[in-house]
C-alpha positions, 0 to 999 in steps of 0.5 A, spaced: 528 485 508 522 489 508 521 496 512 515 496 516 511 501 520 505 498 524 499 501 527 497 497 533 490 495 534 491 498 541 491 505 537 484 504 535 480 510 537 473 513 535 476 517 530 477 511 525 473 510 520 474 502 519 475 497 525 482 497 527 484 489 526 490 486 527 494 482 522 498 478 528 496 470 526 493 472 519 496 470 512 497 476 507 494 475 500 494 480 494 488 484 493 485 486 486 478 489 486 476 484 480 476 479 486 471 482 490 465 478 489 469 471 490 473 474 496 465 476 500 463 469 498 468 466 501 467 469 508 473 467 511 476 472 516 483 469 517 487 474 512 489 481 511 490 484 504 496 487 501 494 493 497 499 496 492 498 504 493 499 506 486 493 502 484 489 506 488 491 513 487 485 515 483 480 519 486 474 514 486 471 509 482 470 501 483 477 500 485 476 504 491 469 502 493 472 495 492 477 496 497 473 500 502 468 494 502 474 489 503 477 494 509 470 494 513 472 486 515 479 485 514 486 489 515 490 492 510 497 492 508 499 498 504 505 497 499 508 503 496 512 501 490 514 507 486 518 511 492 524 512 488 528 515 494 535 512 491 534 516 484 537 522 481 531 526 481 528 530 488 523 525 491 516 526 488 512 530 493 505 529 489 507 522 490 508 522 497 502 526 498 497 521 494 501 515 498 499 519 505 492 520 503 491 513 502 494 512 509 489 516 512 483 514 508 484 506 509 488 506 516 492 500 514 495 495 519 501 495 516 505 500 511 511 497 507 516 498 502 522 493 500 529 496 499 528 494 492 523 500 492 529 505 495 531 505 487 533 508 481 525 508 479 526 516 478 532 515 473 527 510 468 522 516 468 527 521 467 529 517 461 522 516 459 522 509 461 517 507 467 517 501 470 516 498 477 521 493 477 527 496 481 534 497 480 539 497 485 542 504 487 549 504 485 555 505 490 560 509 488 
């Protein structure tokens, strides 16, 4: 089961950069910036877009331009997949700050991470292997 943090549309204020859309009654689909033109041409407004946070942790460029454009007309759900909360290494504070910056930048309607994300990703980094396929946390 996913852990969810929702930002109700009712919390909208003049300080928000984007419209405060609700995800209620909408279907979520993965957003890839390469598909921007097809999404815009389709014109449908009955969905929200799921965004993998780690794909947008750079400062700018075409991916951010596309996501900003989508965010004007659709709610987004931001998914962190490399939190490594269950790893043997300390939490990566720089990663958490980048994640927070994305939340602040795109004002997602939903922020989610699955229990698999509370896994041993840091362990794999320590062993010089990088994977986003989570491993279960061992219970001793």
